[in-house]
C-alpha positions, -999 to 999 in steps of 0.1 A, spaced: 425 353 -462 455 343 -444 457 330 -409 494 340 -404 507 369 -386 498 405 -397 530 428 -398 504 459 -393 488 444 -361 501 460 -330 510 427 -314 530 414 -346 560 434 -335 591 416 -313 585 443 -286 550 435 -281 533 451 -253 530 428 -221 508 425 -191 528 423 -160 538 389 -148 518 388 -119 485 395 -136 494 369 -162 501 344 -133 466 348 -121 452 343 -156 475 311 -163 464 297 -128 428 300 -136 432 287 -173 450 257 -157 424 250 -131 397 251 -156 410 223 -176 415 200 -145 376 193 -149 354 184 -178 323 203 -171 302 193 -203 311 157 -202 306 155 -165 270 167 -167 260 146 -196 246 110 -191 269 81 -205 238 57 -211 214 80 -231 217 56 -261 211 26 -239 179 40 -224 164 56 -255 145 26 -268 131 17 -233 117 52 -232 103 54 -268 86 20 -263 68 33 -231 89 11 -206 106 39 -189 89 74 -189 115 89 -165 148 77 -177 173 69 -148 205 85 -166 238 74 -152 267 100 -150 306 96 -152 324 94 -117 341 126 -114 377 125 -121 385 153 -96 368 163 -62 350 197 -67 359 206 -34 396 202 -39 392 222 -71 372 249 -50 399 251 -25 425 256 -53 401 283 -68 398 301 -36 434 305 -36 435 324 -68 426 361 -63 416 379 -92 411 410 -72 448 413 -71 450 418 -108 464 453 -116 451 457 -150 415 468 -149 403 453 -180 419 418 -175 408 420 -138 373 423 -148 374 396 -172 392 371 -147 368 381 -118 339 370 -142 358 337 -150 364 331 -114 327 333 -105 317 312 -135 340 284 -124 324 286 -88 291 281 -105 302 251 -125 317 234 -94 284 241 -77 266 223 -105 290 194 -107 283 188 -69 244 192 -75 242 166 -105 209 150 -106 194 170 -78 167 197 -75 195 221 -67 211 219 -102 184 236 -122 184 271 -104 223 271 -109 220 265 -145 198 293 -148 222 314 -129 249 302 -153 231 302 -187 201 322 -182 165 309 -187 141 318 -218 129 353 -221 94 360 -234 110 374 -267 131 343 -273 103 320 -266 81 336 -291 107 336 -318 112 298 -311 76 293 -312 71 313 -346 98 290 -361 80 261 -353 47 275 -366 63 289 -397 86 261 -409 62 231 -415 83 213 -443 117 200 -438 142 184 -463 139 147 -468 163 124 -448 194 115 -469 221 91 -465 235 89 -430 271 89 -422 280 68 -392 307 77 -364 336 63 -384 327 80 -416 321 113 -399 353 110 -380 372 106 -413 358 138 -426 367 157 -394 402 145 -397 404 157 -432 389 190 -421 414 192 -395 443 184 -417 434 213 -440 438 238 -410 471 221 -402 485 228 -435 482 265 -426 497 259 -391 513 225 -385 515 231 -348 478 235 -342 465 214 -311 434 199 -323 420 162 -329 389 143 -334 381 108 -320 352 86 -314 346 80 -276 321 53 -261 313 77 -233 300 104 -256 264 109 -272 265 128 -306 290 154 -315 307 177 -290 339 197 -285 358 193 -253 392 213 -250 411 208 -284 393 178 -291 362 170 -313 345 138 -296 321 116 -315 297 91 -300 298 56 -316 260 55 -322 264 89 -341 246 93 -374 249 124 -394 231 134 -424 254 135 -455 239 168 -464 245 183 -428 281 169 -426 299 201 -441 280 227 -419 286 206 -389 323 205 -397 324 244 -399 303 245 -367 326 222 -347 360 224 -360 358 258 -379 343 277 -349 349 258 -316 384 243 -323 395 273 -343 388 295 -314 402 272 -290 434 270 -310 436 306 -314 428 314 -279 454 290 -264 480 309 -283 473 342 -266 494 357 -237 458 357 -219 454 318 -216 418 320 -203 409 329 -238 416 293 -247 395 276 -223 367 304 -225 360 336 -206 329 337 -185 297 333 -207 315 327 -239 293 297 -246 263 317 -260 284 337 -285 305 305 -294 271 288 -303 257 317 -322 290 320 -340 287 282 -349 252 285 -363 265 316 -383 290 294 -398 262 268 -409 245 301 -425 276 312 -441 283 280 -458 247 276 -470 241 246 -446 215 256 -423 185 234 -430 150 238 -421 151 208 -398 183 223 -380 165 257 -374 134 240 -360 159 218 -340 172 250 -324 137 264 -318 127 230 -300 157 234 -276 143 268 -266 107 256 -261 119 225 -243 141 246 -217 109 268 -211 88 239 -206 113 224 -183 116 253 -161 78 255 -160 76 221 -143 68 197 -173 80 161 -169 105 144 -193 77 125 -209 55 155 -211 82 175 -229 91 146 -252 52 143 -262 52 181 -269 79 178 -294 62 149 -312 31 171 -313 52 196 -329 63 171 -358 95 159 -344 106 122 -350 105 104 -316 141 98 -315 151 133 -323 128 145 -297 145 122 -274 179 139 -279 166 175 -275 148 165 -241 179 144 -228 200 173 -234 177 197 -215 168 175 -187 203 159 -180 218 163 -144 186 179 -131 179 207 -159 204 220 -182 194 254 -197 223 258 -220 206 247 -251 185 279 -252 217 298 -260 222 286 -296 191 305 -307 197 332 -284 235 336 -294 224 336 -332 199 364 -327 223 384 -308 250 380 -335 227 389 -362 218 420 -345 254 428 -341 261 422 -379 231 444 -388 245 474 -366 276 472 -388 293 450 -364 325 429 -371 333 393 -365 372 398 -367 381 399 -330 357 368 -322 384 347 -337 411 357 -312 396 333 -286 367 323 -267 346 350 -251 311 366 -252 296 393 -273 293 415 -241 331 414 -236 340 423 -270 349 460 -260 372 446 -233 389 423 -258 391 454 -283 408 474 -256 433 446 -250 440 442 -288 443 478 -294 470 479 -267 490 453 -285 484 427 -258 469 401 -279 482 381 -309 465 378 -343 447 346 -346 467 316 -359 441 305 -384 407 318 -395 375 297 -404 377 281 -439 344 290 -448 352 327 -446 368 321 -478 340 303 -496 321 320 -524 289 336 -511 298 332 -474 300 369 -467 266 375 -489 248 348 -472 257 366 -438 247 401 -450 214 389 -461 208 370 -427 220 402 -406 192 417 -387 165 396 -401 132 400 -377 115 369 -391 142 340 -387 123 316 -408 135 339 -438 170 325 -431 159 295 -451 152 301 -487 124 280 -500 115 263 -466 94 289 -447 
């Protein structure tokens, strides 16, 4: 499967259909402004690793997290955002997409200003949603039904995982040498995350060797690939992400783990634990109570710490519920004969798929520069077909449930 231009694609011709310049100017300004602040980095504590031992040893039941000093003043960014009028966009489809992105950026700026206050959580619920009774039940059932996990194997340190990530990125560059993506170890990062065109790895990161391949397909093969493809589009917001893209992106990234046969029992329990922890946090549980509940569910103390830290950061981050929710929605999409093809064009939500399809059919979008490498692996499509539409998520794991 090639990542090169498809001569039969409507956007491959030299006389590609174009949106008008004024509409694209609004899109470009929004995309550029979205890149002036680092939302996920700025709401994540810089000292989580330093505080972990004190918490686990009972010395600090409510960890006093420290956050980065904001590089830009949210009020200044908001003034710039207010100066962009998506209502002036003539194309109705693009206008709908850009109005939603404009509102999402307003919420993100509100959240940056509300870091570590009681105002943060309700804003997070507005941006990412909460936990529905159905999703909570699915998560609780996973924790009940998956009682055995794989034994811990050799762990790769940050430098070793960085080397694997650079090798993976190099494979994509063999297909397109001009791809903008890279990986680095950063001292102010916990774990592994993608920000823009960079895979960021915390210096204390440990990745089980058995999980490394799936994690690379998750981070590089999904997040960096769609960022590279989206930034190549005439509609630049597809590179930074349309409103609500996170849920579908994370679901797509977990699908990558399923497709390559790398979704483990521990990983699926981890996704479930994030959902129940978000629910407990919204219901008023303290940090220590949420951690105690996960330990009671047979999670190691250090693993439970990471989950609770992610959910309680900045005053309550409900984002972690979207991994399981996004996965379920994509499995239902596949079960109803939905295709993943358009999802490689950039970062957007499944609900916007019809709008992206409209732009694509009108020849307004370019084909993807590269496609996820796991799609070419033997068994990947069979793995996805088996997973599609499953009602019991524990059956995603053969031999583990």
